[in-house]
C-alpha positions in Angstrom: 15.6 119.4 -57.7 16.2 115.8 -58.7 18.2 113.6 -56.2 18.3 110.6 -58.9 21.6 109.6 -59.8 23.3 110.5 -63.6 22.2 107.6 -65.5 26.4 107.4 -66.3 26.7 106.6 -62.3 25.5 103.1 -62.7 26.8 102.3 -66.5 30.5 101.6 -66.5 30.3 99.2 -63.5 27.3 97.0 -64.6 29.4 97.5 -68.2 32.2 95.3 -66.3 30.3 92.8 -64.1 28.6 91.6 -67.5 31.7 91.2 -69.5 33.4 89.5 -66.8 30.9 87.1 -65.2 28.1 86.3 -67.9 27.7 83.1 -66.9 27.2 84.1 -62.8 24.8 86.8 -64.5 22.9 84.1 -66.1 22.7 82.0 -63.3 21.6 84.3 -60.7 19.0 86.4 -62.4 17.7 83.7 -65.5 18.3 80.3 -64.1 16.0 79.0 -66.6 17.9 80.1 -68.9 21.2 79.3 -67.7 19.9 75.6 -67.5 19.0 75.7 -71.1 22.7 77.0 -72.4 25.8 74.8 -73.9 28.1 76.6 -71.4 30.5 74.2 -72.9 30.7 76.0 -76.1 31.5 78.9 -75.1 29.8 82.3 -75.6 31.2 85.6 -77.5 29.8 89.3 -76.7 28.8 90.5 -80.2 29.7 94.8 -78.9 30.5 95.9 -82.2 27.8 94.0 -84.1 25.5 95.4 -82.1 26.3 98.9 -82.4 26.1 98.4 -85.9 22.6 97.2 -86.0 21.4 100.1 -83.8 23.2 103.0 -85.1 21.0 104.8 -87.2 18.0 103.5 -84.7 16.6 107.7 -83.1 15.8 106.0 -79.7 17.4 108.6 -77.3 20.3 107.8 -75.3 21.4 104.0 -75.8 22.2 102.4 -71.6 24.2 99.1 -71.1 23.2 96.6 -73.3 25.2 93.3 -74.4 24.4 90.9 -77.2 26.1 87.8 -76.5 26.2 84.7 -79.1 25.3 81.5 -77.4 24.4 77.8 -77.4 21.9 76.2 -76.5 21.7 72.8 -75.3 20.4 70.1 -78.0 19.1 73.0 -80.1 18.3 72.1 -83.5 20.0 75.8 -84.4 23.5 76.3 -83.8 23.8 79.5 -82.1 21.6 82.1 -80.4 21.7 86.0 -78.9 21.1 87.0 -75.8 20.2 90.6 -75.4 20.9 92.1 -72.3 19.8 95.6 -71.1 20.5 97.0 -67.4 18.3 100.3 -67.3 18.8 102.7 -64.0 16.7 104.9 -64.3 12.8 105.2 -65.6 12.5 105.5 -69.1 9.2 106.2 -70.8 10.0 104.4 -74.8 11.8 101.2 -72.9 9.4 98.7 -73.6 9.9 100.2 -77.1 13.3 100.5 -77.4 13.7 97.0 -76.4 11.0 95.7 -79.4 13.1 98.0 -81.7 16.5 96.1 -80.3 14.9 92.8 -80.5 13.6 93.0 -84.4 16.8 94.3 -85.9 19.1 91.7 -84.5 16.4 89.5 -85.8 16.4 90.7 -88.9 20.3 91.1 -89.3 20.9 88.1 -87.9 18.0 85.5 -89.0 18.7 83.8 -85.6 16.0 83.7 -82.5 17.0 86.5 -80.0 15.5 86.6 -76.1 16.0 89.9 -74.5 16.2 90.3 -71.3 16.0 93.3 -68.5 17.1 94.2 -65.1 15.8 97.1 -64.0 17.6 99.6 -61.3 15.7 102.5 -60.9 13.7 103.9 -57.8 10.4 103.2 -58.9 8.8 99.7 -57.6 5.9 100.1 -59.5 8.1 101.0 -63.0 8.1 97.1 -64.6 8.0 97.4 -68.5 7.6 93.8 -69.7 5.8 94.1 -73.1 5.1 96.5 -76.4 2.9 95.8 -78.6 0.0 97.1 -81.1 -3.2 96.1 -83.0 -4.3 97.0 -86.2 -7.4 95.6 -88.3 -6.5 92.5 -87.0 -2.7 92.6 -87.2 -0.8 92.0 -83.4 2.5 92.5 -82.3 2.8 91.4 -78.9 6.2 91.8 -77.6 6.7 90.3 -73.9 10.5 90.2 -72.5 11.5 88.9 -68.7 12.4 91.5 -66.4 14.7 91.9 -63.2 13.8 94.2 -60.4 16.6 95.1 -58.0 15.0 96.5 -55.5 12.9 93.4 -55.0 16.1 92.0 -53.8 16.0 94.6 -50.7 12.6 91.7 -49.5 16.0 88.7 -50.0 19.0 91.0 -48.3 19.8 87.6 -45.6 19.6 85.6 -49.0 22.0 87.9 -50.9 24.1 88.3 -47.2 24.6 84.5 -47.2 24.8 83.8 -51.3 28.0 82.8 -52.3 27.1 84.1 -56.1 29.1 87.5 -56.9 26.2 88.9 -58.9 24.9 88.7 -54.7 27.6 91.3 -54.0 26.8 93.2 -57.3 22.9 93.7 -56.1 23.9 94.5 -52.8 26.1 97.5 -53.9 23.8 99.1 -56.6 20.8 98.5 -53.3 23.2 100.2 -51.3 24.6 103.5 -53.4 21.0 103.9 -54.1 20.1 103.6 -50.3 23.0 106.2 -49.2 22.4 108.7 -51.6 21.7 111.1 -49.4 24.0 110.1 -46.1 27.7 109.4 -47.3 28.5 108.5 -43.9 26.4 105.3 -44.0 27.7 105.2 -47.4 31.0 104.5 -45.6 29.8 102.1 -43.1 27.8 99.9 -45.6 31.1 99.9 -48.3 33.3 98.5 -45.5 30.7 95.7 -44.8 30.3 94.9 -48.1 34.4 94.8 -49.0 35.0 92.8 -45.5 32.0 90.4 -47.0 33.8 89.7 -49.9 36.9 87.8 -47.5 34.1 86.5 -45.0 32.6 84.6 -48.0 35.7 83.2 -49.6 36.5 85.3 -52.6 39.6 85.0 -54.8 41.8 87.5 -55.1 40.8 88.4 -58.4 37.2 88.3 -57.8 37.6 90.6 -54.3 39.5 93.3 -56.6 36.5 92.4 -59.6 34.1 93.1 -56.5 36.2 95.8 -54.8 35.7 97.3 -58.6 32.8 97.6 -58.6 31.4 98.6 -55.1 34.3 101.2 -55.4 33.0 102.8 -58.9 29.4 102.3 -57.0 29.8 103.9 -53.6 31.6 107.1 -54.5 32.5 109.1 -50.9 34.0 112.5 -50.4 37.7 113.0 -50.2 37.6 112.9 -45.9 35.3 109.9 -45.8 37.1 108.5 -49.0 40.8 108.6 -46.4 39.5 106.9 -43.7 37.6 104.3 -45.8 41.2 103.3 -46.9 42.8 103.6 -43.5 40.1 101.1 -42.3 40.5 98.7 -45.4 43.7 98.8 -45.1 43.9 97.9 -41.1 41.1 95.3 -42.1 43.3 93.4 -45.0 46.4 93.4 -42.7 44.3 91.6 -40.1 43.9 89.0 -43.0 47.5 89.3 -44.3 45.9 89.2 -47.8 47.7 92.3 -49.5 45.2 92.9 -52.6 44.9 96.5 -51.8 48.0 97.4 -53.9 46.2 96.3 -57.1 43.1 98.0 -55.7 44.7 101.3 -54.7 45.7 101.0 -58.1 42.7 100.8 -60.0 41.7 103.9 -58.0 44.5 105.9 -59.5 43.4 104.7 -62.9 39.7 105.0 -62.3 40.2 109.3 -61.1 42.8 108.9 -64.2 39.9 108.0 -66.7 37.4 110.2 -65.0 39.9 113.5 -65.5 40.6 112.4 -69.4 37.0 112.1 -70.0 36.4 115.5 -68.7 39.3 117.1 -70.4 37.9 115.5 -73.6 34.4 116.1 -73.7 35.4 119.9 -72.9 38.4 119.9 -75.4 37.0 118.1 -78.2 33.7 117.6 -77.5 32.3 114.3 -78.9 34.5 113.0 -81.3 37.2 113.4 -78.3 34.5 111.0 -76.1 35.0 108.3 -78.9 38.7 107.9 -78.2 37.4 106.6 -74.2 36.8 103.0 -75.2 40.1 102.2 -76.1 41.5 104.5 -73.7 39.9 102.7 -71.1 41.1 99.7 -71.9 45.3 101.6 -70.9 46.4 99.8 -67.6 49.3 101.6 -67.4 48.5 104.5 -64.6 52.0 106.2 -66.2 50.2 106.2 -69.7 46.8 107.7 -68.8 49.1 110.2 -67.2 50.5 111.3 -69.7 47.5 111.4 -71.7 45.7 113.4 -69.6 48.6 116.1 -69.4 48.7 115.6 -73.5 45.3 116.9 -73.8 46.2 119.9 -72.6 48.7 120.4 -75.6 47.1 119.0 -78.3 45.9 120.5 -81.3 43.6 118.0 -82.7 42.1 114.3 -82.0 44.1 112.5 -84.1 47.0 113.8 -82.7 46.2 112.8 -78.9 45.4 109.3 -80.5 49.3 108.9 -81.9 50.8 110.5 -79.1 49.6 107.8 -77.0 49.3 105.2 -80.0 53.5 105.9 -80.1 53.9 105.4 -76.3 51.8 101.9 -76.5 54.4 100.6 -79.1 57.4 102.0 -77.3 56.5 100.0 -74.5 55.8 97.1 -76.3 59.7 97.0 -77.8 60.4 97.4 -74.4 
């Protein structure tokens, strides 16, 4: 039996980190590119546009990718594009997929596109960074920068000392892989990482955001989860920082979303799963509980959608 984690175990938390900390992400992993971007002009995620660009490509399961509109310092072009892929499992076709996405994006926008990859798999030797071929003197040579998260295992002390939120992200990702077969050790490492957030002086919002990443990556069996929460509460009380309410609320939200995702898949199949992106944006735990209950009685996806859209409208009016 394979001991590899399901791809989805690492997808959602990485997606959220890219959304929340894109500038930090670029500074941490691609500092040269970061220096050449005019951050004063802002940046824009083009997720819907990326979906349209690649929706017809038969390239297997798409994982974590982001298309970001940025501005370059002193650049002749008004704006440019960065295409980011987070790949958590070895995949033979990955370089070709990077190439196809790159040229499809370029063809759509007629703008320079930088494709960047972060590899979070467990094979130290898998480092795809090129796709190309040659035929009758015609040569294609597409090369893209690659970050290998396993390399940071040798730089652990640097990570511990770093104030970048991405250092925490990398540590949690590596710790999740290392402790997959030892959940007791995972609980201990999870506590260490969470305590480090306070010790490094992160603010409340960053602590909650990064806690979410750690918590989602480093899942625990019920008993160990209870022990973790008790130790976490005790630690937080000793720090006189009452962030736990918000974090516990997120834990409830996460559990409800998992239940909703499973219910949609079992009852409605693909059409039900298509509702997930909009449901994941709902933060009201009571509403999520209502959606989970409604899955059992709803006769169609449209009926389910109308139920929670009506509830959202009522909330807005109140």
